[in-house]
N, C-alpha and C positions, 0 to 999 in steps of 0.2 A: 840339342834339338835332335828329335826323331827324323831318320832320314827316310823319309817317304819316296824320296826320288833320286836315281842315281847321280843324276847330274848335281845334287846339292850336297854340299861340305861344309863343315865347320872350320876348315884349316884353309887360312888366308894364302895366295900364291903369290901375290907381290906385297912389298913391305909398303906401309904406309909414310915412312920417314924418307931418309935421304936416298933411297934406292931410285924413288920416283923423280922425274924432272921431266915435265913437258916442255920444257925449254928447247931440248935437243932433240924433241920428236920429229919436228919438220925436218931434220936430216935423213930419217929413215924412212919416212911415210910421205907419200904424195897427199896433198888435201885439195879436192875439188873446191871450185867457188861457191861460197854460198848462194842461194838463188832465193827468190821470193816464194812464199808458200802457194804451192800451185792451187789454181782455180777449180779444176775438176775434182772429182770426188775421189778419194784414194783410202786404203786401208790402215786404220792407226790401232795402236794397241787399244784405246779406249773404244775405238767405233766396233771394233772386233768383238771386244767385250760385250758391246750393246747388243749385235746382232745374235751371239750365243744366249745371252739371257733373254732376249725378247726381240724378235725382228722389227715388230710395230715400234719397239723404242729406237730401235736404230732407224726407221723410216722418219720418224719423228725428229731424230736429232741430226741426221746426215741430209735427208732430201726436203722434209718441210722446214728444217731448222727454226723449231718452235722455241721461244724463248723459256728458260727456266730459271727460278731463282735460286741465287747463290746461298750458300751454307755459310755458316763459320767456321767450320772445319776446311773448306775449300779454300777460303780468303786467309785463314790461318796457314796453310800451307804454302800459299803463293807467295805471302809475306817472307816467310822464313827463308823459302827457295830463293828469293829476291835477294835477301841479305847474305846468304852464302855464296851467291853467284859474284856479289860485288866484294866479298871479302878476298875471294880467291884471285881477284886482280890487284891485290894490295901487295906491295913488298913482304917478303915472308916475315920480316921482324915486326909489322904490324898486325898480322894475323893473330890478335888475340881475343879470348871471350870478352872481356870488357868493350873493346872496340867495337865488335860484333854489336853488343849489347845495344850499343849509343846510335845504331844504324838505324833501331826498329822505329822509332819514332819518324824519321824523317822519310824512310820508305813507306812506312803506312800514310803519312802525309800526302806523298806523292800518290800511291794507289787510290786514297780519296778524291783527289783533286781529279783524277781521270775517270773516277766513277762516283758519281754523287750518291748512288744506291748503296756504297758500303756504310756510310755514315748512319743510315737507316737499320743496318743488318748489325751493326755495332755502335751503337749510340755512345754517345759522350761518357754517361755514367758508366757504362760495361767497358770503356776503352782500356782502363787500368788493368783489370783483370784478364782483358784478351792479350795485353801486350806481356803481361807475366807468365801465361801460357806459353806465348812465343818465346820468350826468353828462356824459359824451361827445354824447349826444345833445341835451342842453340846451345845450351849446356849440354844436352844430351849429344848434340855433334861433337862438341869438344871433348868430351869425355871418350869418345869412340875414336878420335883420330887427330893427330897434330898437323894442322895445315901448315905449319912453319918448316916442316920438313921433306915438302916436296912442292911442284908446281903444276897445276892441272894443265892439262893440253888445252882443253875447251871446256868451258860450261854453257849449258843450254844450246848444246850443238844441234841444229837442224839438220834433218836426214831426208832425203826424197829419192826414191829410186821406182824402176821398174824392173821386176824380178824377171829372172829367165822364162818364168811360166806365165809373165804377162801381167802380174798383180800389180798395181800401183800401189807403191807403199810410201808413207811419212810419219814424221814423229819428231819428238826434242828429247834427246838424251840429257839427264841432268849434268853429268860430269864424264870426261873421258880422261884418263891417267894414261901416259905412255912413258915407260921407263927408258933409259938412256940404251939399253940393251934391246929395245924394241916391244917388250911385252906391253900389251894393252890391256886396261880395266876400263870397265864400263860402269857407271856408279849410278844408283838411283836412290834418292832420298824419300823416305817414307814417314810423315808427320801422325800418321794413325795408328793404331794398334797392330800389333803383330800378329796374323791370323795363325791358327794350328795348323799343322802340317796338312791335314787333310782338305784345308781350305785355303791353301797357298798357291792352288794351279793359277789363279789370275796373274799373281806377282811374277810367277815363274814363266806364263806365257808372255808376259811384257819384256822380261829380260832376253828370253830366246827372240823375240821380234827384233830389239835393239841390235841382238848378236848378229841376227841375219841379215838384216840391212846394212849394218856395218861392214861385215864380210863382202857382201855385193857390191858396195861401194869403192871399199879399200884395199880389196883382195886381201883380207888379213882377218881370221877369227879373232874376236877378242878372248885373250888367255882367262880372264876372269870376269865375271859379273857380280856386282855386289849391291845388295838393298840393306840399306842403312836405316833401321828402325829406329828413330832420334827419341821417340816417346819412351822407350824400353831399353834403350843403348843396347841393342841388339841387330846381329846382322844375318844374312843368308848369302852363301856363295855359289855361284854355279860355273863350273867349268865346261862350256860347251865344246861338242866333237864335231867334225865336218857331218859325219853320218847323222846326228841328231839334229842339226840344222837343216841337211836336206831332206828328212823326213818332216819336219816342221814346215819346211817350205810347201811341201806336197799340202800338207795340212791348210795351209793358207790359201793354197789354190782352189782346194775344195769349197772352202769357205767363201772365197771371192764370188766363185761359180754361182752358188747358193743366192748370193746378193743378187748378181746379175739377172738371174731366172726369176726371182721375186720382184726385180724393178721391172723386167720386161712385162710380167704378167699384171701388174700394178697389186700384188697380193702379198703384204707384209703383214703375217698372222701375228695376233700376241700369244705369248706365252707366259702364263699366269706362276708365280711363286713366292715365297715369302719376301721377296725384295719388292713385290708390288707395292707393298705398304709405304715405301720411300719414293716412289713415283709420283712426280707432279702434274702427270698427263692422264690421271685415272678419268677425269669427268668426260675425258673422250676417247675412253678405250673400249671397246666392244664387250670385253671381259666382263666390264663393270656398268653394262648398260649405256655408253656412250656411244658417240658417232666420230669418227675421225673427220678431219677436214678433207675435202676433194683432194683427190691424188693429184698430184701437177704433172705427173708423166714422167717416164723414165728419164733420169739425167744422165743416162748411157748413150742414148741416141745420138748419132751423128748429125750436126746442124746442116 
């Protein structure tokens, strides 16, 4: 892989086998209690990306909370993530590819029972092919990693904090591994295509975000960030430094201030790009002749 960023490396720092054991992790690091998702607005990797892509898109999603249709790709990712999360809770000897594949149908049935729209998105005559594609992603995972060789410290870890510069942040980390010697690895599964280096900044932004929030919560900078691209069985590794995360934190502060300013002025301007073709809000976007709904007011005003 072409190294377009000094933080990106192809060399793993932590072993994916018996060197990792999350069972001992609690002995070396404190774990604050989980809390319910905050009601106030906060910055997450996805919302930060929305604002950078198009301030108006951020408003539609974060403030107006307009509904958007799900995509098959999104649902596929949700299903594979759910199976991997469940699998990492099993005893080591049970973490096998065939066993994981057998959990696709039950997990899919559970998802459909909780959201009736999924059966319309993936109708019965398309379900077989859909599950085959999910099975392929699981195979990609098992080709990249042996889950029998380690215990994850936590899967789907909810993180929420206020940074020293006042920025409220939150998100979910797919997986955190902690070695008996204290090294921390943050892992994110990707079920889509791996971007070419010059288009990988969004993924790098996401992982730096997780590293920063983890550091501010636990006082420990993750030793390794790993993006696992299951479709192509390839990984991207990052080793963040304190200086890098401090600089990133300043960038988040500037981004958050822009959001606050736009919210106070009630002016989230559209920003056109090639990505507009994928946006479900074109009909109400001024850039395409539409009219947005009335602005509900800044959500940051004190009650």
